[in-house]
C-alpha positions as YAML, in Angstrom:
chain: A
units: angstrom
residues:
- id: 1
  name: MET
  ca: [81.36, 197.20, 81.44]
- id: 2
  name: ARG
  ca: [81.92, 193.94, 83.32]
- id: 3
  name: HIS
  ca: [81.50, 191.79, 80.21]
- id: 4
  name: LEU
  ca: [83.97, 194.02, 78.35]
- id: 5
  name: LYS
  ca: [86.57, 193.38, 81.05]
- id: 6
  name: PHE
  ca: [85.85, 189.66, 80.72]
- id: 7
  name: TYR
  ca: [86.46, 189.81, 76.96]
- id: 8
  name: LEU
  ca: [89.73, 191.69, 77.52]
- id: 9
  name: GLU
  ca: [90.94, 189.17, 80.10]
- id: 10
  name: TRP
  ca: [89.89, 186.29, 77.84]
- id: 11
  name: ALA
  ca: [91.78, 187.78, 74.89]
- id: 12
  name: ILE
  ca: [95.11, 188.58, 76.55]
- id: 13
  name: GLY
  ca: [95.09, 186.60, 79.81]
- id: 14
  name: LEU
  ca: [96.99, 183.53, 78.59]
- id: 15
  name: ASN
  ca: [99.64, 185.56, 76.78]
- id: 16
  name: ARG
  ca: [100.09, 187.75, 79.84]
- id: 17
  name: LEU
  ca: [100.49, 184.70, 82.10]
- id: 18
  name: MET
  ca: [103.20, 183.17, 79.91]
- id: 19
  name: LEU
  ca: [105.16, 186.41, 79.75]
- id: 20
  name: LYS
  ca: [104.76, 187.10, 83.47]
- id: 21
  name: ILE
  ca: [106.28, 183.71, 84.31]
- id: 22
  name: VAL
  ca: [109.61, 184.82, 82.86]
- id: 23
  name: GLY
  ca: [109.18, 188.50, 83.80]
- id: 24
  name: LEU
  ca: [108.71, 189.84, 80.26]
- id: 25
  name: TRP
  ca: [105.22, 191.31, 80.53]
- id: 26
  name: PRO
  ca: [105.68, 195.10, 80.53]
- id: 27
  name: PRO
  ca: [105.29, 196.06, 84.21]
- id: 28
  name: ASP
  ca: [102.94, 198.66, 85.62]
- id: 29
  name: ASN
  ca: [105.23, 201.56, 86.43]
- id: 30
  name: GLN
  ca: [102.70, 202.85, 88.97]
- id: 31
  name: ASP
  ca: [103.38, 199.82, 91.18]
- id: 32
  name: PRO
  ca: [107.13, 199.71, 92.05]
- id: 33
  name: ARG
  ca: [106.85, 196.34, 93.82]
- id: 34
  name: ARG
  ca: [105.38, 194.59, 90.79]
- id: 35
  name: ALA
  ca: [107.98, 196.17, 88.55]
- id: 36
  name: LEU
  ca: [110.77, 194.98, 90.88]
- id: 37
  name: ARG
  ca: [109.38, 191.43, 91.05]
- id: 38
  name: SER
  ca: [109.13, 191.35, 87.27]
- id: 39
  name: LYS
  ca: [112.76, 192.42, 86.90]
- id: 40
  name: ILE
  ca: [113.89, 189.79, 89.44]
- id: 41
  name: ARG
  ca: [112.03, 187.02, 87.55]
- id: 42
  name: LEU
  ca: [113.53, 188.20, 84.28]
- id: 43
  name: LEU
  ca: [117.06, 188.31, 85.75]
- id: 44
  name: CYS
  ca: [116.72, 184.83, 87.27]
- id: 45
  name: SER
  ca: [115.37, 183.40, 83.99]
- id: 46
  name: PHE
  ca: [118.19, 184.97, 81.98]
- id: 47
  name: ILE
  ca: [120.92, 183.78, 84.37]
- id: 48
  name: MET
  ca: [119.53, 180.22, 84.36]
- id: 49
  name: MET
  ca: [119.35, 180.09, 80.57]
- id: 50
  name: LEU
  ca: [122.84, 181.55, 80.18]
- id: 51
  name: PHE
  ca: [124.86, 179.65, 82.78]
- id: 52
  name: ILE
  ca: [122.99, 176.33, 83.06]
- id: 53
  name: LEU
  ca: [122.41, 175.72, 79.34]
- id: 54
  name: ALA
  ca: [123.87, 178.30, 76.92]
- id: 55
  name: ILE
  ca: [127.53, 178.38, 77.98]
- id: 56
  name: PRO
  ca: [127.83, 174.62, 78.70]
- id: 57
  name: THR
  ca: [126.23, 173.68, 75.36]
- id: 58
  name: PHE
  ca: [128.49, 176.03, 73.39]
- id: 59
  name: VAL
  ca: [131.55, 174.58, 75.13]
- id: 60
  name: SER
  ca: [130.29, 171.11, 74.22]
- id: 61
  name: LEU
  ca: [129.84, 172.23, 70.60]
- id: 62
  name: ILE
  ca: [133.51, 173.23, 70.46]
- id: 63
  name: ARG
  ca: [134.54, 169.85, 71.89]
- id: 64
  name: VAL
  ca: [132.55, 167.81, 69.31]
- id: 65
  name: TRP
  ca: [133.50, 169.99, 66.32]
- id: 66
  name: GLY
  ca: [134.31, 167.78, 63.35]
- id: 67
  name: ASP
  ca: [131.69, 165.08, 63.99]
- id: 68
  name: MET
  ca: [128.66, 166.04, 61.84]
- id: 69
  name: LEU
  ca: [126.19, 163.90, 63.78]
- id: 70
  name: LEU
  ca: [127.26, 165.29, 67.15]
- id: 71
  name: ILE
  ca: [127.28, 168.85, 65.80]
- id: 72
  name: VAL
  ca: [123.70, 168.55, 64.55]
- id: 73
  name: ASP
  ca: [122.69, 166.88, 67.81]
- id: 74
  name: ASN
  ca: [124.14, 169.87, 69.68]
- id: 75
  name: LEU
  ca: [122.70, 172.55, 67.38]
- id: 76
  name: ILE
  ca: [119.17, 171.18, 67.72]
- id: 77
  name: TYR
  ca: [119.28, 172.52, 71.29]
- id: 78
  name: THR
  ca: [121.89, 175.28, 71.02]
- id: 79
  name: LEU
  ca: [120.22, 177.24, 68.22]
- id: 80
  name: PRO
  ca: [116.73, 177.46, 69.83]
- id: 81
  name: LEU
  ca: [118.41, 178.36, 73.13]
- id: 82
  name: SER
  ca: [120.37, 181.16, 71.44]
- id: 83
  name: ILE
  ca: [117.22, 182.46, 69.76]
- id: 84
  name: ALA
  ca: [115.35, 182.33, 73.08]
- id: 85
  name: LEU
  ca: [118.06, 184.43, 74.75]
- id: 86
  name: PHE
  ca: [117.98, 186.84, 71.81]
- id: 87
  name: LYS
  ca: [114.19, 187.13, 72.10]
- id: 88
  name: VAL
  ca: [114.38, 187.83, 75.83]
- id: 89
  name: CYS
  ca: [116.94, 190.61, 75.27]
- id: 90
  name: ILE
  ca: [114.93, 192.20, 72.46]
- id: 91
  name: ILE
  ca: [111.61, 192.21, 74.34]
- id: 92
  name: TRP
  ca: [113.27, 193.48, 77.52]
- id: 93
  name: TYR
  ca: [114.85, 196.33, 75.54]
- id: 94
  name: LYS
  ca: [111.56, 197.15, 73.77]
- id: 95
  name: GLN
  ca: [109.26, 196.97, 76.82]
- id: 96
  name: GLU
  ca: [108.69, 200.72, 77.00]
- id: 97
  name: ALA
  ca: [107.86, 200.92, 73.28]
- id: 98
  name: LEU
  ca: [105.42, 197.99, 73.51]
- id: 99
  name: MET
  ca: [103.59, 199.21, 76.63]
- id: 100
  name: PRO
  ca: [101.46, 201.77, 74.70]
- id: 101
  name: LEU
  ca: [100.31, 198.98, 72.38]
- id: 102
  name: ILE
  ca: [99.06, 196.94, 75.33]
- id: 103
  name: ASP
  ca: [97.21, 200.00, 76.63]
- id: 104
  name: MET
  ca: [95.73, 200.51, 73.17]
- id: 105
  name: ILE
  ca: [94.47, 196.91, 73.08]
- id: 106
  name: ALA
  ca: [92.77, 197.44, 76.45]
- id: 107
  name: ARG
  ca: [91.12, 200.66, 75.21]
- id: 108
  name: ASP
  ca: [89.92, 198.98, 72.01]
- id: 109
  name: TRP
  ca: [88.21, 196.24, 74.00]
- id: 110
  name: MET
  ca: [86.67, 198.62, 76.53]
- id: 111
  name: LYS
  ca: [85.26, 201.27, 74.18]
- id: 112
  name: PRO
  ca: [81.68, 200.90, 72.80]
- id: 113
  name: LYS
  ca: [81.42, 199.14, 69.45]
- id: 114
  name: LEU
  ca: [78.93, 197.51, 67.12]
- id: 115
  name: LYS
  ca: [78.14, 193.82, 67.46]
- id: 116
  name: GLU
  ca: [79.79, 193.11, 64.09]
- id: 117
  name: GLU
  ca: [82.99, 194.80, 65.26]
- id: 118
  name: ARG
  ca: [83.01, 192.91, 68.54]
- id: 119
  name: ASP
  ca: [82.46, 189.61, 66.69]
- id: 120
  name: VAL
  ca: [85.47, 190.31, 64.46]
- id: 121
  name: MET
  ca: [87.66, 191.04, 67.48]
- id: 122
  name: LEU
  ca: [86.43, 187.92, 69.28]
- id: 123
  name: ARG
  ca: [87.07, 185.72, 66.25]
- id: 124
  name: LEU
  ca: [90.67, 186.88, 65.84]
- id: 125
  name: ALA
  ca: [91.24, 186.83, 69.62]
- id: 126
  name: LYS
  ca: [90.04, 183.21, 69.61]
- id: 127
  name: THR
  ca: [92.62, 182.42, 66.92]
- id: 128
  name: GLY
  ca: [95.38, 184.01, 68.99]
- id: 129
  name: ARG
  ca: [94.19, 182.21, 72.11]
- id: 130
  name: MET
  ca: [94.20, 178.83, 70.34]
- id: 131
  name: ILE
  ca: [97.76, 179.49, 69.15]
- id: 132
  name: ALA
  ca: [98.79, 180.29, 72.74]
- id: 133
  name: ILE
  ca: [97.06, 177.14, 74.05]
- id: 134
  name: CYS
  ca: [98.90, 175.02, 71.48]
- id: 135
  name: GLY
  ca: [102.14, 176.66, 72.58]
- id: 136
  name: TRP
  ca: [101.95, 175.20, 76.09]
- id: 137
  name: PRO
  ca: [102.34, 171.55, 74.96]
- id: 138
  name: MET
  ca: [105.07, 172.58, 72.51]
- id: 139
  name: ALA
  ca: [106.99, 174.10, 75.42]
- id: 140
  name: ILE
  ca: [106.28, 171.35, 77.97]
- id: 141
  name: PHE
  ca: [106.31, 168.08, 75.99]
- id: 142
  name: PRO
  ca: [109.90, 168.33, 74.65]
- id: 143
  name: THR
  ca: [111.09, 169.22, 78.15]
- id: 144
  name: ILE
  ca: [109.35, 166.20, 79.67]
- id: 145
  name: THR
  ca: [110.67, 163.93, 76.91]
- id: 146
  name: CYS
  ca: [114.26, 165.12, 77.25]
- id: 147
  name: PHE
  ca: [114.10, 165.23, 81.07]
- id: 148
  name: VAL
  ca: [112.36, 161.95, 81.93]
- id: 149
  name: LEU
  ca: [114.15, 159.59, 79.54]
- id: 150
  name: PRO
  ca: [117.70, 160.27, 80.85]
- id: 151
  name: TYR
  ca: [116.52, 159.50, 84.40]
- id: 152
  name: PHE
  ca: [115.87, 155.92, 83.23]
- id: 153
  name: GLY
  ca: [119.08, 155.73, 81.22]
- id: 154
  name: LEU
  ca: [117.33, 156.35, 77.86]
- id: 155
  name: THR
  ca: [117.85, 159.22, 75.44]
- id: 156
  name: ILE
  ca: [116.80, 160.51, 72.04]
- id: 157
  name: ARG
  ca: [120.24, 162.07, 71.59]
- id: 158
  name: HIS
  ca: [123.32, 160.63, 69.92]
- id: 159
  name: VAL
  ca: [125.43, 159.68, 72.95]
- id: 160
  name: THR
  ca: [129.19, 158.99, 72.96]
- id: 161
  name: ASN
  ca: [131.87, 158.81, 75.63]
- id: 162
  name: LEU
  ca: [132.99, 162.28, 74.60]
- id: 163
  name: THR
  ca: [129.62, 163.92, 75.26]
- id: 164
  name: ASP
  ca: [128.33, 161.75, 78.12]
- id: 165
  name: PRO
  ca: [130.92, 159.71, 80.05]
- id: 166
  name: GLY
  ca: [128.22, 158.56, 82.50]
- id: 167
  name: LYS
  ca: [124.44, 158.65, 82.25]
- id: 168
  name: PRO
  ca: [123.13, 160.83, 79.41]
- id: 169
  name: LEU
  ca: [121.88, 164.28, 80.33]
- id: 170
  name: ALA
  ca: [118.84, 165.96, 78.80]
- id: 171
  name: MET
  ca: [121.10, 168.14, 76.62]
- id: 172
  name: GLN
  ca: [124.61, 167.79, 75.28]
- id: 173
  name: ALA
  ca: [126.56, 170.06, 77.63]
- id: 174
  name: TYR
  ca: [129.94, 170.29, 79.34]
- id: 175
  name: TYR
  ca: [130.18, 171.21, 83.04]
- id: 176
  name: LEU
  ca: [133.21, 171.77, 85.23]
- id: 177
  name: HIS
  ca: [131.90, 169.37, 87.89]
- id: 178
  name: ASP
  ca: [131.67, 165.59, 87.46]
- id: 179
  name: VAL
  ca: [128.11, 164.82, 86.36]
- id: 180
  name: SER
  ca: [128.68, 161.06, 86.18]
- id: 181
  name: LYS
  ca: [128.31, 160.69, 89.96]
- id: 182
  name: SER
  ca: [125.33, 161.06, 92.28]
- id: 183
  name: PRO
  ca: [123.90, 163.42, 93.39]
- id: 184
  name: GLN
  ca: [125.65, 165.71, 90.89]
- id: 185
  name: PHE
  ca: [123.96, 163.96, 87.97]
- id: 186
  name: GLU
  ca: [120.45, 164.22, 89.45]
- id: 187
  name: LEU
  ca: [120.90, 167.86, 90.44]
- id: 188
  name: THR
  ca: [122.33, 168.79, 87.02]
- id: 189
  name: LEU
  ca: [119.52, 166.95, 85.26]
- id: 190
  name: LEU
  ca: [116.94, 168.73, 87.41]
- id: 191
  name: ALA
  ca: [118.55, 172.11, 86.71]
- id: 192
  name: GLN
  ca: [118.55, 171.36, 82.98]
- id: 193
  name: GLY
  ca: [114.88, 170.36, 83.10]
- id: 194
  name: ILE
  ca: [113.78, 173.53, 84.91]
- id: 195
  name: THR
  ca: [115.84, 175.72, 82.60]
- id: 196
  name: MET
  ca: [114.56, 173.95, 79.49]
- id: 197
  name: LEU
  ca: [110.99, 174.61, 80.64]
- id: 198
  name: THR
  ca: [111.82, 178.27, 81.27]
- id: 199
  name: THR
  ca: [113.47, 178.49, 77.85]
- id: 200
  name: GLY
  ca: [110.47, 176.89, 76.13]
- id: 201
  name: VAL
  ca: [108.01, 179.23, 77.84]
- id: 202
  name: SER
  ca: [110.16, 182.25, 76.93]
- id: 203
  name: TYR
  ca: [110.52, 181.11, 73.33]
- id: 204
  name: TYR
  ca: [106.84, 180.53, 72.66]
- id: 205
  name: ALA
  ca: [105.45, 183.30, 74.89]
- id: 206
  name: ILE
  ca: [107.25, 185.97, 72.85]
- id: 207
  name: ASP
  ca: [105.98, 184.46, 69.60]
- id: 208
  name: HIS
  ca: [102.42, 184.40, 70.92]
- id: 209
  name: PHE
  ca: [102.78, 187.98, 72.12]
- id: 210
  name: LEU
  ca: [103.71, 189.00, 68.58]
- id: 211
  name: GLY
  ca: [100.70, 187.04, 67.30]
- id: 212
  name: LEU
  ca: [98.45, 188.79, 69.83]
- id: 213
  name: LEU
  ca: [99.60, 192.22, 68.67]
- id: 214
  name: VAL
  ca: [99.37, 191.51, 64.94]
- id: 215
  name: LEU
  ca: [96.01, 189.71, 65.11]
- id: 216
  name: HIS
  ca: [94.55, 192.57, 67.14]
- id: 217
  name: MET
  ca: [95.72, 195.01, 64.45]
- id: 218
  name: CYS
  ca: [94.13, 192.75, 61.83]
- id: 219
  name: GLY
  ca: [90.84, 192.91, 63.75]
- id: 220
  name: GLN
  ca: [90.98, 196.71, 63.92]
- id: 221
  name: MET
  ca: [91.80, 196.86, 60.20]
- id: 222
  name: LYS
  ca: [88.82, 194.60, 59.47]
- id: 223
  name: ASN
  ca: [86.53, 196.86, 61.52]
- id: 224
  name: LEU
  ca: [87.88, 199.91, 59.70]
- id: 225
  name: HIS
  ca: [87.18, 198.17, 56.40]
- id: 226
  name: MET
  ca: [83.57, 197.53, 57.44]
- id: 227
  name: ARG
  ca: [83.08, 201.16, 58.45]
- id: 228
  name: LEU
  ca: [84.53, 202.41, 55.16]
- id: 229
  name: THR
  ca: [82.35, 200.06, 53.15]
- id: 230
  name: HIS
  ca: [79.12, 201.11, 54.90]
- id: 231
  name: MET
  ca: [79.66, 204.81, 55.57]
- id: 232
  name: GLU
  ca: [76.29, 205.56, 53.98]
- id: 233
  name: ARG
  ca: [74.66, 204.21, 57.14]
- id: 234
  name: TYR
  ca: [75.84, 207.24, 59.11]
- id: 235
  name: THR
  ca: [74.11, 210.60, 58.93]
- id: 236
  name: ASN
  ca: [77.19, 212.57, 60.06]
- id: 237
  name: PHE
  ca: [79.38, 211.48, 57.15]
- id: 238
  name: ASP
  ca: [82.15, 214.03, 57.70]
- id: 239
  name: THR
  ca: [82.53, 213.05, 61.35]
- id: 240
  name: ILE
  ca: [82.75, 209.32, 60.68]
- id: 241
  name: LEU
  ca: [85.18, 209.88, 57.78]
- id: 242
  name: LYS
  ca: [87.43, 211.97, 60.04]
- id: 243
  name: TYR
  ca: [87.27, 209.24, 62.70]
- id: 244
  name: ASN
  ca: [88.19, 206.55, 60.16]
- id: 245
  name: ILE
  ca: [91.16, 208.56, 58.89]
- id: 246
  name: GLN
  ca: [92.44, 209.09, 62.43]
- id: 247
  name: ASP
  ca: [91.91, 205.41, 63.24]
- id: 248
  name: HIS
  ca: [93.79, 204.38, 60.10]
- id: 249
  name: ILE
  ca: [96.74, 206.60, 61.01]
- id: 250
  name: ARG
  ca: [96.71, 205.16, 64.55]
- id: 251
  name: LEU
  ca: [96.86, 201.60, 63.21]
- id: 252
  name: ILE
  ca: [99.65, 202.42, 60.77]
- id: 253
  name: ARG
  ca: [101.76, 203.90, 63.57]
- id: 254
  name: SER
  ca: [101.05, 200.88, 65.79]
- id: 255
  name: ILE
  ca: [102.12, 198.44, 63.07]
- id: 256
  name: GLU
  ca: [105.30, 200.45, 62.52]
- id: 257
  name: ILE
  ca: [106.06, 200.16, 66.25]
- id: 258
  name: ILE
  ca: [105.53, 196.40, 66.08]
- id: 259
  name: ASP
  ca: [107.81, 196.12, 63.05]
- id: 260
  name: ASP
  ca: [110.51, 198.30, 64.67]
- id: 261
  name: SER
  ca: [110.35, 196.14, 67.82]
- id: 262
  name: PHE
  ca: [110.41, 192.72, 66.15]
- id: 263
  name: ASP
  ca: [112.27, 193.17, 62.84]
- id: 264
  name: LEU
  ca: [115.70, 192.09, 64.16]
- id: 265
  name: LEU
  ca: [114.05, 189.27, 66.06]
- id: 266
  name: MET
  ca: [112.30, 188.03, 62.92]
- id: 267
  name: LEU
  ca: [115.56, 188.20, 60.97]
- id: 268
  name: GLY
  ca: [117.29, 186.06, 63.61]
- id: 269
  name: ILE
  ca: [114.42, 183.58, 63.61]
- id: 270
  name: MET
  ca: [114.46, 183.39, 59.82]
- id: 271
  name: LEU
  ca: [118.19, 182.64, 59.75]
- id: 272
  name: TYR
  ca: [117.81, 180.11, 62.56]
- id: 273
  name: ILE
  ca: [114.94, 178.26, 60.88]
- id: 274
  name: GLY
  ca: [116.76, 178.14, 57.56]
- id: 275
  name: LEU
  ca: [119.92, 176.80, 59.20]
- id: 276
  name: ILE
  ca: [118.22, 174.20, 61.37]
- id: 277
  name: PHE
  ca: [116.09, 173.01, 58.43]
- id: 278
  name: CYS
  ca: [119.21, 172.57, 56.29]
- id: 279
  name: LEU
  ca: [121.06, 170.63, 58.99]
- id: 280
  name: LEU
  ca: [118.15, 168.40, 59.95]
- id: 281
  name: GLY
  ca: [117.16, 167.79, 56.34]
- id: 282
  name: PHE
  ca: [120.74, 166.87, 55.46]
- id: 283
  name: LEU
  ca: [121.01, 164.54, 58.45]
- id: 284
  name: ILE
  ca: [117.66, 162.82, 57.83]
- id: 285
  name: VAL
  ca: [118.34, 162.27, 54.11]
- id: 286
  name: GLN
  ca: [121.86, 161.00, 54.83]
- id: 287
  name: VAL
  ca: [120.61, 158.55, 57.46]
- id: 288
  name: LEU
  ca: [117.85, 157.28, 55.17]
- id: 289
  name: ASN
  ca: [120.35, 156.78, 52.35]
- id: 290
  name: ASP
  ca: [123.08, 155.16, 54.47]
- id: 291
  name: ASP
  ca: [120.75, 153.30, 56.84]
- id: 292
  name: GLY
  ca: [122.93, 153.78, 59.87]
- id: 293
  name: GLN
  ca: [124.01, 155.54, 63.08]
- id: 294
  name: LEU
  ca: [120.59, 156.74, 64.27]
- id: 295
  name: SER
  ca: [117.96, 154.68, 66.05]
- id: 296
  name: PHE
  ca: [114.34, 154.82, 64.97]
- id: 297
  name: MET
  ca: [113.44, 156.92, 68.04]
- id: 298
  name: GLN
  ca: [116.16, 159.44, 67.23]
- id: 299
  name: LEU
  ca: [115.08, 159.62, 63.59]
- id: 300
  name: VAL
  ca: [111.47, 160.24, 64.64]
- id: 301
  name: TRP
  ca: [112.67, 162.98, 67.01]
- id: 302
  name: PHE
  ca: [114.63, 164.74, 64.24]
- id: 303
  name: VAL
  ca: [111.67, 164.54, 61.85]
- id: 304
  name: ALA
  ca: [109.33, 165.91, 64.55]
- id: 305
  name: VAL
  ca: [111.69, 168.82, 65.26]
- id: 306
  name: THR
  ca: [111.90, 169.59, 61.52]
- id: 307
  name: VAL
  ca: [108.10, 169.60, 61.12]
- id: 308
  name: CYS
  ca: [107.71, 171.76, 64.25]
- id: 309
  name: VAL
  ca: [110.24, 174.31, 62.96]
- id: 310
  name: LEU
  ca: [108.52, 174.54, 59.58]
- id: 311
  name: LEU
  ca: [105.06, 174.92, 61.13]
- id: 312
  name: HIS
  ca: [106.41, 177.66, 63.36]
- id: 313
  name: MET
  ca: [107.81, 179.58, 60.41]
- id: 314
  name: CYS
  ca: [104.59, 179.03, 58.48]
- id: 315
  name: LEU
  ca: [102.65, 180.53, 61.40]
- id: 316
  name: TYR
  ca: [104.79, 183.70, 61.36]
- id: 317
  name: CYS
  ca: [104.21, 184.13, 57.63]
- id: 318
  name: ALA
  ca: [100.49, 183.32, 57.79]
- id: 319
  name: VAL
  ca: [99.91, 186.01, 60.43]
- id: 320
  name: GLY
  ca: [101.92, 188.50, 58.36]
- id: 321
  name: GLU
  ca: [99.94, 187.54, 55.24]
- id: 322
  name: THR
  ca: [96.69, 188.20, 57.11]
- id: 323
  name: LEU
  ca: [97.87, 191.70, 57.99]
- id: 324
  name: VAL
  ca: [98.79, 192.45, 54.36]
- id: 325
  name: THR
  ca: [95.38, 191.22, 53.19]
- id: 326
  name: GLN
  ca: [93.53, 193.47, 55.62]
- id: 327
  name: CYS
  ca: [95.60, 196.49, 54.53]
- id: 328
  name: GLU
  ca: [94.78, 195.79, 50.89]
- id: 329
  name: ASN
  ca: [91.08, 195.50, 51.75]
- id: 330
  name: ILE
  ca: [91.13, 199.02, 53.22]
- id: 331
  name: HIS
  ca: [92.68, 200.43, 50.06]
- id: 332
  name: ARG
  ca: [90.10, 198.62, 47.95]
- id: 333
  name: ALA
  ca: [87.20, 199.84, 50.11]
- id: 334
  name: ALA
  ca: [88.33, 203.48, 49.82]
- id: 335
  name: TYR
  ca: [89.00, 203.14, 46.09]
- id: 336
  name: GLU
  ca: [85.66, 201.46, 45.28]
- id: 337
  name: TYR
  ca: [83.51, 203.76, 47.40]
- id: 338
  name: THR
  ca: [80.87, 205.71, 45.47]
- id: 339
  name: TRP
  ca: [82.75, 208.97, 45.81]
- id: 340
  name: TYR
  ca: [80.95, 210.51, 42.83]
- id: 341
  name: THR
  ca: [77.76, 210.77, 44.90]
- id: 342
  name: LEU
  ca: [79.47, 212.93, 47.53]
- id: 343
  name: ASP
  ca: [80.25, 216.59, 47.74]
- id: 344
  name: PRO
  ca: [83.56, 217.25, 45.89]
- id: 345
  name: LYS
  ca: [85.22, 218.63, 48.99]
- id: 346
  name: THR
  ca: [84.17, 215.58, 51.00]
- id: 347
  name: SER
  ca: [85.14, 213.10, 48.32]
- id: 348
  name: ARG
  ca: [88.68, 214.53, 48.21]
- id: 349
  name: SER
  ca: [89.07, 213.46, 51.84]
- id: 350
  name: LEU
  ca: [88.97, 209.84, 50.72]
- id: 351
  name: ILE
  ca: [92.27, 210.45, 48.93]
- id: 352
  name: LEU
  ca: [93.99, 210.56, 52.35]
- id: 353
  name: ILE
  ca: [93.01, 206.96, 53.05]
- id: 354
  name: MET
  ca: [93.81, 205.89, 49.49]
- id: 355
  name: LEU
  ca: [97.31, 207.33, 49.70]
- id: 356
  name: ARG
  ca: [97.95, 205.84, 53.12]
- id: 357
  name: ALA
  ca: [96.59, 202.42, 52.15]
- id: 358
  name: SER
  ca: [98.36, 202.27, 48.77]
- id: 359
  name: LYS
  ca: [101.58, 201.19, 50.50]
- id: 360
  name: PRO
  ca: [101.16, 197.70, 52.05]
- id: 361
  name: LEU
  ca: [102.03, 197.28, 55.72]
- id: 362
  name: TYR
  ca: [104.36, 194.39, 56.51]
- id: 363
  name: ILE
  ca: [105.92, 192.72, 59.48]
- id: 364
  name: THR
  ca: [109.45, 192.36, 58.16]
- id: 365
  name: ALA
  ca: [112.61, 190.45, 58.95]
- id: 366
  name: GLY
  ca: [115.32, 193.06, 59.36]
- id: 367
  name: LYS
  ca: [113.39, 195.64, 57.27]
- id: 368
  name: THR
  ca: [114.23, 193.46, 54.27]
- id: 369
  name: PHE
  ca: [112.02, 190.39, 53.95]
- id: 370
  name: PRO
  ca: [108.24, 190.76, 54.42]
- id: 371
  name: MET
  ca: [106.76, 187.97, 56.51]
- id: 372
  name: THR
  ca: [104.34, 186.53, 53.96]
- id: 373
  name: MET
  ca: [103.62, 183.09, 52.54]
- id: 374
  name: ALA
  ca: [105.74, 183.96, 49.50]
- id: 375
  name: THR
  ca: [108.71, 184.47, 51.82]
- id: 376
  name: PHE
  ca: [108.00, 181.11, 53.47]
- id: 377
  name: CYS
  ca: [108.00, 179.34, 50.08]
- id: 378
  name: ASN
  ca: [111.24, 181.07, 49.09]
- id: 379
  name: LEU
  ca: [112.85, 180.00, 52.36]
- id: 380
  name: LEU
  ca: [111.84, 176.38, 51.75]
- id: 381
  name: LYS
  ca: [113.23, 176.42, 48.20]
- id: 382
  name: THR
  ca: [116.50, 178.04, 49.30]
- id: 383
  name: SER
  ca: [116.96, 175.62, 52.22]
- id: 384
  name: ALA
  ca: [116.19, 172.61, 50.03]
- id: 385
  name: GLY
  ca: [118.81, 173.86, 47.57]
- id: 386
  name: TYR
  ca: [121.44, 174.04, 50.31]
- id: 387
  name: ILE
  ca: [120.52, 170.50, 51.42]
- id: 388
  name: SER
  ca: [121.18, 169.22, 47.90]
- id: 389
  name: VAL
  ca: [124.54, 171.05, 47.84]
- id: 390
  name: LEU
  ca: [125.54, 169.47, 51.19]
- id: 391
  name: LEU
  ca: [124.57, 166.02, 49.95]
- id: 392
  name: ALA
  ca: [126.51, 166.54, 46.70]
- id: 393
  name: ASN
  ca: [129.63, 167.59, 48.59]
- id: 394
  name: GLN
  ca: [129.23, 164.63, 50.94]
- id: 395
  name: ASP
  ca: [129.21, 162.24, 47.98]
...
């Protein structure tokens, strides 16, 4: 029992830590103090993100409207910040719906299982853990880069007298107080740095939480596939078939809960990634063609942000593609089973799994676009087409 608890902690511990930092891990309702502390952390995180970064950056966007370079420079920060706030609101609203899934993950790890089943769960949990580990540098490194450089008078942003009358801040933002003087500048820069770190943790923690849920479902689907493929090992065939049917229905309902909780979020992310890719691609191509306005450091920063955005979208679609593949494997296992060797009444029970598995299970964007690699390729082609249209209009 102790080693099962260790496996559970190893599988979800890092995701839980990241979500607890910003107060988004579904609280234990049996402990009112923990629930209250979680709500206070969430409220503080939301207020910081809204009033220190979101509102000032949107005001700055209005002030620089008309200058394409300054608009893109603003949107690189404003769009991820908006998506982070949207993610926080969605997960906060869906906490009660997601809590049973977390309990289900704990039960799946704690219940007895074959070594092959445990190995499958460990392998997919390792994948999710590696994704979460990689998320920490992606949340911390941009914050350090944007926070440290302005302290020494350097920046990777496009700075003008309109956006930064004094020393450049970490983000293009407009505040009511004078940030060109000390100690207002240092305090504002510190507040921006702390809020950027909170925003980065919120942004990636929610993504990794989605990955944790979907990869766990993939592991359970894989185990179900193995049990369906080797049902001849079991003497009590009817009992194990009934268990597999119930387990399949449980997984289908869990995936539907995940899709209902994240579909609007995925739609927003899809629109955001398409928009930011178009803007950055247009800016990079224009700068390379005109050979002007941006320094080499700024160009490298824009390219790095573009690559990071595309890898992030690719990760969403790859996880969704894995889920679809596992669902198709279950349908194939039920269809290819040697039903003709069974009792007719028993063999008809396999039809229940066939019918359920005939319809693929997707994680969708707004109940419209399935998150698969085909969707990722279509998004790239569409965004590249818009970049060419922008460049044609510019000429």
